[in-house]
N, C-alpha and C positions, 0 to 999 in steps of 0.2 A: 296835702295838708299836713301829712307827718312831717314833712321837712321841716315845716314851718314851726313846728312846736320845739322850743329851746331843749327841752327833755330827750327829744329825739335823739340831739347830737350826743347826747352823754351816754348814751346806751352801747352797748358793744353790739358788733355786726350780726353775732346771732341773735340777740334778744332783738333787734331790729327786723331781721327777717320772719322771728316768731310772732312779734308783735302786729306786723302785718297781716301775717298769715291769720291770727286770731280777728282782727278786725276787717279784714277787706270786704268779705261778703255781706257783713252786716252794714257796713259803711254805704254800700252799694244801696241797700234797703232804705238806709235814711236818706239818702240822697233824692233815689226815685221817690219814696214817698211824700218827701216834701215837696217834691218838683210836683207831682200830682197833685197835693194838697193846694199848691200855691194857682195852680191852673183848674182847680175845683173838679178834678175827676173823680170819679167812684171807684175806680180801680189802679193798681200802679200804673204808669204811662211812659214811656222813655221821652227823651228830649226830642225826638226827631217826629212824634206822635204816634208811634205804634205800640199796642196795646199787647205785652207779652201774654197776657191769659188768653186772648184770640189765640195765637200762636200756639200756645201749648195744648188748647181745647182742641182745636182743629186738627192737629196731628196725634197725639196720643195720651193726653191727661185727662181722666175723671172731672166731670165739671163741679162737684163738690170740691175735692182737692185743690182746684183753681181757684175757686172763690174763697176760700180759707186764706190762702197764701197771697192771692192777689188783690182782694179786695178787704177783706176785714182788717188789714194791716194798716189801713187808713183812718179808721175809726177813731183810735186816741189822737191823731194828727187834727181832726175836725173838732174833737173835744178840747184838746188844751190850745189850739189859737196859737201855735206858735208864730214869734216873729223872726224876720231873718237873723237878728242879732242873737237870738234864743236859739236858733238853728245852728248857728255858728259855734256857738258856746257849747253845747249838748253835742256838736261833731267832736270837739276837742276833747271833752269826757270821754266819748268812746274809745279813744285812743289811750285812755288812762284807766279804762274800766279793769281794776285790777280783779275781779272776779273770772274774767276771760284770760287771765294771763297766767294759767296754771304750767304753760311749759316754758316759762321765763324765769332768769336766776334770780336769785335772793335780792340781789344789788338794784337790778332793774324793777321789781315787783316795788322795792321800798320808794325808788324814785317814783315810780308811777302813782303810788299812795299819796304821794306828797304832792304831786302834780295836781292828781285828781281833787284833793282837800282844796287847792287854791281856786282850781277851775271851778269847783262845787260851788263855793264860797262867793265867787265872783258872780256866779248864775243866781243865786240865791239873792245878793244884794241888787243884781241889776232888775230882777222880777218884783222884789220889794218896792223899789224905787218906781218902776212903770205901773204897778197894778196896786199898790198900796202894801203895806205890813201883810195882813191877812191873806188877802188874794193872793200876793205874790208868792208866799209861802205854799200856798195849796197849790199853786200852779208849777212852782219848782217840785213839790212832790210828784206830781203829774209827770213830769218832764223826767225825773230819775227814774221812775217806773215804766217811762216809755223804752229806756235802754235796755231792760229786763224783756219790754215786749218784744224789742227788734232782734234779741238774740232767739227768744221764741219762735219767732217768725222765721229766723235763719235754719232753725232746725226743720221747720214745715219745707222750707226751698230745700234743703237737704234731703229730705225724703222724698221730694219731686225728683231731686236727680237721682238718687238711688232708684225710685221705681222708673224712671224713663229708661235707665242702663238696664235694669231687669226685664223690660219689654221690649226693647230693641236689638237686631243684631249687635255682637260686639264689634265695636269699631277699631280696625288696626292702626296702629301708632303710624300719625305722620302720613296718612294716604289721602289727603287732600280734602276730607268730607267733612273737620270740625274736630279732629282728633285732637287738636293742640287744645282747643276749648276744653275736652274732656279732661287731658292731662292737667291743665289748672286747676280746674273743678276737684278733679281727685286730690291734688295738693292742699287746695285750701281746706276742703272737708274731710281730710284724715286725720 
């Protein structure tokens, strides 16, 4: 998705890497949550039909933490009732969400702010056309708030990741049992 944004091509390599690191996991959450919402699931569901929450609870995670991180995330999706067009625009906004861009250069932040403003106006206009001025504005506000909610749930998933690492044996690098996944998650959540 990032490569399709014209703004992405204008960023320096360092900023591209930092931007992708900033939004990688929250983008996964948005995608999984939207897919789960479209499929009318009550918890996050992978496209292959597996339920991550069942895997986590079965192996090591407390049920309350799992319910919070994997089920509650869907509540705003059912409340807002996003269309596929609104989902795509929201996904574009996530890449430009400048509060998440604390480690980017000043130039990159300015470019992202301009792009965010442009795409958010497009989303507002689209929602007002589709739902009427007042209802569209209300729905737009809820969609913008959803981005902050996604970052909140990303922090819950980060806590789960830390919890898992604290409660399992330390995995040696590249020993063939998932350590490359741990290295990726360490990089994203650092």
